[in-house]
C-alpha positions, 0 to 999 in steps of 0.5 A: 394422671392417666385414665387408669389412675383417674378410674382407680381414684374415682372407684376408691371414692365410690367405695368410701362413699358406699361404706359410709352410706352403709355404716350410717344404717348400722344404728337402724339395723341394731335397733330393729334387731333389738326390737325384734328380740324384744318381740316389739316388731316383726322381722320386716323392719330388719329385712327392709334395712338389709335390703336398703344396705344391699341396694347401696352395694348394688348402686356402688357396683353399677357406679364402678362399672360406669366409671370403668366405661368412661374414656376421658379423665374429665368425664371420670373426674366429674362422675357422680352417683 
């Protein structure tokens, strides 16, 4: 395996994990939207969930950039976020 391949593999895993983290908030987003539509709460809970999801995206982007800055296969393979 080359450094480039190791980076591609680690970045693919980061993307899968980010997608999983975002998907795990789907039910909260749906619940917040329904409660807002029923006038049971303001948009603040809905917006906070959107912010949470965007934070996952941002952290994922940072993790990918960090992986791209690594230069050894060992460091790449041991990288966690």
